[in-house]
Steps between C-alpha positions, in 0.01 A plus 500: 500500500215314330511231770478758779217680323302179463564408863386844617174441314446143621566558871253786560241342269500179705516698824197709407293189425617326819417807707152513353446130572608541862308819582185388318520126569156493658336650193678244283389198705143630534477495122549124528234464769469512881642150548835618361541772762755291688737545206545871578799461729655244264500769232690726741769231518503396136488837322856608597635167378320558170726802442803275538343249259449777244865598523600135460362518148739789441811323632415175323468677166821689567688172539357376171592828330856468634529155344487312832160328515680213673547719809128573498418130460730395788350767724147387418593140582632615838182701556288196419703285740461758775125516439465121521703494822300776669148450373370205704645606836364853450165374374448266795583775747344810341271366221443756222717760674783246500458447126519875437805539722670208327433656160624837624822363649573315176439812291734702721762226477471490121528877474811524715678223309389611153593862574843380610541317168379798299750733663776242452446400136365823351753689292390828655429642844172641620401638838227325699551613858350848470178353355488176697543615858199739499291227337601246765422752774154564353431126467585443866293796617195419285349206693607644835332833426184333373492282811475809721283710270261222404195599297388789717477738205525460122613861477781439749608190308507699177706777661748251647530319166577828319740607777684169478547542125624859534735401783648224285556743211672744733723241669594341167589839350250503213497814292184681395546377142528138618180531702326664204598211273357254753176697518475489120566126513212436742269777377536521120332784316558868435358603840796326668744717307622847602258768373740625232564150366128423499438799274 
């Protein structure tokens, strides 16, 4: 139960940050300066993979907690080998985009293999499908939606970002109490509590 609870905090937390980075990529790159504006679309591609990378920290620590750091080490060696094999061909063909795609493919590979090991060696069972499939759907939709919406309106981007988060919560079956705990995690302070609790 603790593992599922932690996972149901990690997934939406990473998804919220990734959604913000995608919908407000232009604002982020403009903070760096006009010459970095070409990085906007690369953020659209990289942000969803960053969610997978965040969850890799979770599965890697789970393997260590289960007493099987060797499985984590073997998987990381395979990930490194895959990265070395893919990097130069992708770099020569797609430059920086190729590097990001190579990193993303390797992170997805690591997550699939490490999650397989976790579910095999852990002495307990925990459900991942009902949280994972809505997250994967949102990650696929994010860059596609931003591609069509563009930066026509900051208000529209904000509405779509909030709608994406609420849709994920609904599809993943989050309860009101779970959402409230997440709000308190991101927005600490008495004003984030229910009125009665704040008093």
